[in-house]
C-alpha angles and dihedrals in degrees: 000000000000088000093066136036128238089248091056091047089054092048091052099042108050091142092057090050092050092050093047094242090116114047132180122212117231112265098254101117131100120219119242135164130046094273106077093170119053142142140181148130113306127247110190130208132174120207139146120217090328126103107182095104091045092057092046093053094047090053088066124083108277099202090196094307128142123232112217113195124196101203093171091254090279116173095183099088144359118263095186128050141176100274096056090046092052089050091049090052092051092047094054103255112158097208151334126226115195126192088203141037135310134195138200088058096172091054092047092049088057093057123096094235136092117251130180124184140155095245145316125273130181097216120091127231130249123268102215094126095238127148144068132271129211095009131133111268137186119219133156091006093302133110110226127188131199110262097029122119129254129201121189135179137145091289096057147279128298129192126199131177092234137027112281107232112233088219093054092043092050092049092050094044093046091075091049093048091046092055090047091050092049091051092046092048091050092052091046090051092051091049091049091051091051090051092048090049091054090047090052090054099047102027105035116133119256118264114257114260114258111206093202101048106022094045096054096088090047094050092046091053093049093049092049091050093049092050091049091050091049092052091048091048092049092049092047092050093050090049092050092049091052092051092050092048093051092048094049097051098033095245115161137160089278093055134251114349122233096232 
């Protein structure tokens, strides 16, 4: 089950959810311990503000199992502490789910085991040796039986009557993942096309210079300038000649001088 998430399992098994064979616990639990993802066969226990039976079970070999504790949802004391969790880690338990409170949070968070609980509480539980082992329990809106299978990750907790085969889960999830990848690839392609379009607008190479078409405005301007300069030069020359003629023969506005 490490290959897929609980969310992907739910997406791929709608029929199991509809039939009640795949059930999700209500999201009321806090995440503790170093192992955020864990799974295993369930061992159930029902207690109320008493932790003697919890400690006894965790002293046994876990063999990758998960202890699910119905503590009645009590928030008045902690029914699980650091020492039993350390022992559970050493004995090979995969995880512990507590419908109640825990304490010694820092110590528990340093253990390589998955722990879920409602909250933390500094007060310890009673030791009257009361409770029931291996009985059906109801926590977080879900009926759980001893021997069923539990799967937990950061998205939530699932319970199934039998072990979910990794092979079957991967096959079912493959179609979901494929559709997601196709959709993602389609969006990525559209984004890439938009980027390329913008690049073509702002980064396109300049058009090669055509001496026949692109030079026409330039030639026309030069010709016009040359003609204008020629006209000005001709006018200036005529003006200068007139001034010289008048100066040489003494012609003024009053006529020819007598000198």
